[in-house]
C-alpha positions in Angstrom: 9.7 13.6 8.8 12.4 16.1 8.1 11.9 15.8 4.4 8.2 16.3 4.7 8.7 19.4 6.8 11.3 20.8 4.3 8.9 20.2 1.4 6.0 21.9 3.2 8.2 24.8 4.1 9.5 25.2 0.5 5.9 25.1 -0.8 4.9 27.8 1.7 7.8 30.0 0.9 8.0 29.6 -2.9 4.4 28.7 -3.6 3.0 27.9 -7.0 2.9 30.8 -9.3 1.4 31.3 -12.8 2.9 33.8 -15.2 0.6 36.8 -15.2 1.9 37.8 -18.7 0.6 34.6 -20.2 -2.5 34.2 -18.1 -4.3 37.2 -19.5 -4.2 39.3 -22.7 -4.4 42.4 -20.5 -1.3 44.6 -20.3 0.0 45.6 -17.0 1.5 48.9 -17.8 1.8 52.1 -15.7 -0.4 54.2 -17.9 -1.6 54.8 -21.4 1.4 56.0 -23.4 -0.5 58.9 -25.0 -2.4 60.2 -22.0 -0.2 62.6 -19.8 -0.8 62.4 -16.1 -0.1 65.5 -13.8 3.0 65.3 -11.6 2.3 64.0 -8.1 -0.4 61.6 -9.2 0.1 57.9 -8.4 -1.5 54.9 -10.2 -3.6 53.0 -7.8 -2.4 49.5 -8.3 -4.9 48.1 -5.7 -8.0 49.0 -7.9 -9.2 45.8 -9.4 -10.9 47.6 -12.4 -7.6 49.0 -13.7 -6.5 47.4 -17.0 -5.3 48.1 -20.5 -6.2 46.0 -23.5 -4.8 46.7 -26.9 -5.3 44.5 -29.8 -4.5 45.9 -33.3 -6.3 49.2 -33.5 -8.6 48.4 -30.6 -7.9 50.0 -27.3 -9.8 49.7 -24.0 -8.8 50.3 -20.4 -9.2 52.1 -17.2 -6.5 53.6 -14.9 -7.2 55.3 -11.6 -4.7 57.8 -10.1 -4.7 59.8 -6.8 -2.9 63.0 -6.3 -2.7 66.1 -4.1 -4.0 68.9 -6.3 -7.1 71.1 -6.9 -9.4 69.5 -9.5 -9.3 72.6 -11.7 -5.5 72.5 -11.7 -5.6 68.9 -13.0 -8.2 69.9 -15.6 -6.0 72.8 -16.8 -3.0 70.4 -17.1 -5.1 67.9 -19.1 -6.6 70.6 -21.4 -3.1 71.9 -22.2 -1.3 68.6 -22.6 -3.8 66.2 -24.2 -3.9 68.2 -27.5 -0.1 67.9 -27.7 -0.6 64.1 -27.8 -3.2 64.3 -30.6 -6.4 64.4 -28.6 -9.3 66.7 -29.5 -11.8 67.9 -26.8 -15.3 66.6 -27.4 -17.0 67.8 -24.2 -16.3 69.3 -20.8 -18.3 69.7 -17.6 -16.8 71.0 -14.4 -17.3 72.5 -11.0 -14.9 73.6 -8.3 -14.7 70.0 -6.9 -15.2 67.8 -10.0 -14.9 67.6 -13.8 -15.6 65.3 -16.7 -13.7 65.6 -19.9 -14.2 63.6 -23.1 -11.5 63.6 -25.8 -11.2 61.8 -29.2 -8.2 60.6 -31.0 -9.1 58.8 -34.3 -11.6 56.1 -33.3 -10.7 56.2 -29.6 -12.6 58.1 -26.9 -11.0 59.1 -23.6 -13.2 59.9 -20.6 -11.4 61.6 -17.8 -13.2 62.0 -14.4 -11.6 64.3 -11.8 -13.1 64.5 -8.3 -12.2 65.3 -4.8 -12.0 62.3 -2.6 -14.5 62.8 0.3 -12.9 63.8 3.6 -9.5 64.1 1.9 -7.2 66.7 0.4 -6.5 64.4 -2.5 -8.4 64.0 -5.8 -9.0 61.0 -8.0 -8.3 61.0 -11.7 -9.9 58.1 -13.6 -9.0 57.6 -17.3 -11.2 55.4 -19.4 -10.2 54.7 -23.0 -12.3 52.8 -25.5 -12.2 52.4 -29.3 -15.5 53.2 -30.9 -16.9 50.6 -33.2 -18.8 51.7 -36.3 -22.5 51.0 -36.1 -23.8 48.6 -38.9 -25.5 50.5 -41.7 -29.2 50.0 -41.7 -30.7 48.6 -44.8 -33.2 50.7 -46.8 -36.8 50.3 -45.6 -35.9 49.4 -42.0 -36.2 51.6 -39.0 
């Protein structure tokens, strides 16, 4: 009886774990290495959609951060710092409470959404990266 109790207790305490590094090709890293994040912003590790996938020249991922700042201050930071990391502005839409920025670096697009969290002083910064794939060339005579 004592052995069974000890075995059950060991299983409950130590459990069975799988290695998350080998279970998935997704990388669990704090942020994209070439996308600067404003000071005071924290990666939201409880967001299930956060991931980074890098295979060869292909990059895809989403990271969500929360910070205490005005949306336009975060936009100003990103507009100053992203070009320093090789990103070129493609488009920008903004208001006092939200903004959407799209940047390009080689074949990778970065979409950055900045918005005030309802009933909060904080804002959310969502960074989505994706490598664009070339569309197949259409053959002559087809539409």
